[in-house]
N, C-alpha and C positions, 0 to 999 in steps of 0.2 A: 275837777270829778262831780260826778252824775249821783245825787241821792241814791239810794237804792229805795226803789219799794218794793212793798209784799205780792205786788201785781209778778216782781220780774222772779220769783221761785213757787207762783200757787202751783199746790198737787190738787188730786182729785179729794173732793170731799169724801170723806172717813162715816159711814153712818153708826152713830153711838156718841158722834164728836159733841162732848158738851156746846153748846153755845151763847157761853160766857164765862170768859168772857171771851170780846174776837175782835177782829179787824178788819178795815176793810180796803181793797184792793188798792186805793189812792193812801194807806195809811204807810210809814217812814217803817222799813224793816228793822230799825233798833227801836223802835215803838215794840213792835210785836214781841221783840223777841226779852224785854224790859217787861211785860206781860206774862210772858211763859216762864220766863225765872219766879217772878213774887208770886206767882200760883203755881208754882211746878211742874209745870205742866211739860212734855216732849213734842206737840203742837198747839196748833188755836186756831180755831174756825175762823176762817176768812167767808163775811157776807159781802151779800149787797140786797137793799131795802128787807133787811131783817131774815133773807132768806140764806143760810146756808150754800155757796157755791165752789167751796175744796176749802184748803188747811196749806198752812206754813210749819214746817218741820225745826225744830230746833236746829237741831247740828245741818241741814242745808242753810238756815242763815245764818249760823256759826261758819257754814264753810263760805257764804255768798259774800258775807260780813270779812273773812280773812282773818277771823282767829279761829287759831286750830287748838287741841288740845283740852277742853273743857267739857265734849261728853263721852260715853261712852256708846256704841252700840249703833 
């Protein structure tokens, strides 16, 4: 089974999204989930060479990983 990556569910960057913590396109999706849960975030910035290129939403990550019923809205 292919390991899920952040690039699989990249969404457009939201102005005002904090850049710390952040992930890269090549990071594992479970790593992004861990950061969001540990920092109480619903989404996290995705950066390339220190610049924001998108975000990953926790609910989308859960869906991509096949985890149900853990987030609201």
